[in-house]
N, C-alpha and C positions, 0 to 999 in steps of 0.2 A: 869349526864355527870362527869367523873372524872377529877381530875386535869391533869393527863396525857394526856387525849385527848384534852386538851386545850393548849398544849404546843406551844409556839411561834416559827414559822420557820423563817429562814433567808430569805425566799422569801417574808416575810411581811404578813403571815396569820397565823391563828390559825387552827391547824388541828382539824378536828371533828366540826367546826363551818361553817355554810353554808354561812353566810352574816354578813355584820357589821350593825350597828345601831347608828344613830346620836341622841344625847340627848341634845337638845337646852335648856332644863330646867336647865342643869348644865353649861351654858355658862358663859363667862366672857368677861369684855371689858379690852383692853390693848392699851397703846398708840402706835401710829404708828411709824415705824422707816425706815430707808433706804431700808431694805430687802422688804418692802411692795410696793415700788415704781412701779414694773412691774404690780403688781395685780391692783393698782389704776389707773395707767395709762391706762390700757386696759378698765377699767370701765369707766373712764373719756370720752373715745372716743367711747362708745357704740352709734351706730346710732340713737336709740331712745331718748337717753339722749341728743345728740347733736340737734336733731330736736326740742325737748322741750325747749332747751335753745335758740332757733332760731339761732344756729351757723351753718354756711355753710361749715366749714371746720374743720376737727379734730385739737386737741391741738397739736403742736409740743413739743417735749421733753423740750426743753427750757422753754416753756410757762407753761407746767405741773410741772416741777422742781421748778418754781418760785412759783407756787400756793402751791405745796407741803411744801416748806421751810416756807411759811407764816402760814401754819396751824400747824407746829410743836408744840407740847404741848398742843393742844385742839382738835386733831383729834384721834379718837379711833376706833379700829376694835373690833368687837364682834366674839368670837371665841367659838365653841362648840366642845365637845369631841365626837370622833368616838370609839364606842366600838366593840371588838370581845369578844362576852362572857361577862365576867365580868371585863376585863381589857381594858384600854384605849390603842387604837393603833395609834391614829392621832388626832391632834388638827386642825380644820378646820375654817378659817374666812368665815363668811357668809354675812357679812355687817359691818355697822360701823355708828357712829355719829360725828357731828363735833359741839363743843360748841361755843356758841356765847353769848353775853350779851348786853343788852341795857336797859337803864332806870329802873334798878332793876329786869328785867325779863331775864329769862335763856331760850335760843333757843337751842334745840338739835335735828336739822334736821338730819333725818336719811336716810339710803340707804341700800337696800338688794340686793345682787347680783342675777342676772337673774335666776340662777339655783336653788335657794332656795325660790323663790316666789311661792305663792299659797299653801304654806304647813303648814301655820300657825306659821312658824318661825318669821315673822315680828311683830306678836302680842307679842311674848315673849320677843323680842329683845326690843321693845319700853317700854314694862314694866319693864324690866331690867334697861334701862335708866333712867326712872323716879324714880325707886328706888336707883340707884347708884349715881346720880347727884342731890343734894338737892337744893332746891330754888323753888320759883314760876316759872311756865313755859308758854311760849306763842308760838303758832305755826301758820303759815299760810299755808293753804292747798287749792289748787284748788277744787271748788265745784264738779267737774266731777272725781276727784281722789278719788273714793269710797273705794279701798283698803287702802288707807293711813288714810282716816277718820275713818275706822273701827279699825285700830290699834290705833290711837289716843284715840278714844273713850273708847276702851276695857282697855286701861291704866289710865282712869280716866279723860281725857281731856273733856272739855264741850265747845260746840259752844257759844261763846260770842258776835260775831259781824260779820259783812261782809265788805270787802274792795274790791271793784270791783268784780272780778270773784273768788277772794279768801275769804274762811271762816276763820275767827279768832277764834282759840280754845285756852283756857287757862287751866292750871292745878295748882290748889292751895290746899295745905293740910289743914286739918281742923283747925291746929293751926295758920294758916296763914290768914284764912278768914277775921279776925278782921282787919287785916292791908292791906286788898286789895286796890289797888290805882286805879285811873282813867287814868293810862298811855295809850297813844295811841296804836294802833296795833303793834305787834311786827315787827321791822324791822331789818334785819341782819346787824351788823357793818363790814360785809365784803362781797365782791361779789363773794366769793368762798364757796357756801354752797352745801351741797348735794342735797338741794331742792331748786334749783334756782326757782325764782318766786313763791316760797311757794309750790312747787310740790315735795313731799318727794317720794322717790323710795321704796315703801314697799307694799307687798302683804300680805293680811291675810292668 
């Protein structure tokens, strides 16, 4: 294919290229900002998510804005490039993480937007999060949430304990094994996690 046949048109497509391709292995995390509010507000009020939280009504804008403000500086979106041929034509957010810390453990509860689930993107995003944010990590995942368990285990998390219906998983690098502590199960220091009650929204 010649360079001329890949010229970018004002309509937003490369001539001579039939379709685009998403490349999650080239994804990156970035801090959320005000431009992400509509996207995250819509996700926060997904019926499935509200049901899992035991919430009987959607969040109002005022409620959401308060939660969003509380998470500034520790909430990240994971964005992946969309290619036409060999050139990037778009950057698409597919999910994200929220950083929390307690008793020396780092929590990186994750979520994946519905349209990107079941495609292997979740495993890539969780692995990137483990690599991006240093420290020993702990997560609570409901024992029936098989996709999230697969995501965590593929990134190196190991089942360490059980707390009620939640499995406690930990990730510790080989250089940290010698300083592993006996801290209790990870408990978020905020009530605003992407995986309320330990249920992360991620498909393999």
